[in-house]
N, C-alpha and C positions, 0 to 999 in steps of 0.2 A: 767161607769165602775162598779158601785156597783152591777148592774144586772149581770155582768160577774162573779164577785166574788161570788155572791149568787149561780149562776149556778155551778161554780166550787165546792163550798162547798157542794151543793146538790149531785153532781156527786161523790164526795169523800165519802159522807155518803152512797150512794148506793153501791159504790165499796167496802167499808168496810163491809156492810151488806152481799154482795155477797161472800166476802172472808170468813166471819163467817159461812155462810150457806155451802159453799164448804168444809170448815174444818170439820164441823159437819157431813156432808155426808161422807167424807173420813174416819172419825173416826168410823162411823156406818158400813161402808163397811169393814174396817179393822177388826172390831170386829167379823163380820159375817164370814169373810174368815178364821180368826184364829180359830173360833169355828168349822167350817166345816173341817179345817185341822186336828184338834184334833180328829174328828170323824173318818177320814180315816187315820189311822196309819197302815202301811203295816205289821209291826211286830205283832201288836195286832190282826189284821185281820187274819193273819196266825195262831196265837195261838188259836183264837176262832173257826176257820174253818180249822182244820188240814186236814180232809179228802178231802175237796174241793181243798185246796191248793196242796195236794199231787196229786190229779187227774189232775189239771192244769199243774203241773210240769211234770207229766208223759206224758201228751199230747204234751207239748212243747218239751220234750226229744224225743218223737217218731217222731215228725215233723222234728226236727233238725237232728236226727239220720238216717232218711230215705233218706237223700240226698247224695251227693257226698262225703262229708267230715265226714263220720260216726265216724271214730276213733277220730278225733279232737273234734267233738261235744260231743261224749261220755266222753272223758277225761275232757272237760270243765264242763260238767254237774256234773261229779263226784267231781271235785275240788270245784265247787260252793256249792254243797250240803254238802260236808265235812266242808267247811269253815262256812256255816250257822249253822251246828250242833255244831261245836267247839265253835263258838261265843256264842251260847245259853248256852252251858255247862259252859263256863267261866262266863257269866252273872249270871247264877243261883248260881254258887259257890260264886261269890262276893256278891250277895244279901244275901246268907245264912251266910256269915261270917261277916255281919255287915259293908260291904263296904271295908273290907280288901282285898288285892290281894289274888288270889286263890293259889299262890305258896308259901305263907308264913305260 
């Protein structure tokens, strides 16, 4: 019986070591994923590449508007662009007023 207990204790130690290694690996992966997620921020990308983003939006608008549902696609694009512009204006105003709402 003591040999079985030794084997069990050894297996438990190996299992604990594997858990520690797995935790460390998961923490490393999580750190790298969060680091790369910070790099690809769509709003920051659009701010930094305004001309490229405008060209891509124009191309998508052309492709969507060249189909059957031109009127619906055009209205949707206008609404989306208007919302994006309005949200940026509100964000800029709130940043300029020290975090106060823009309407006060």
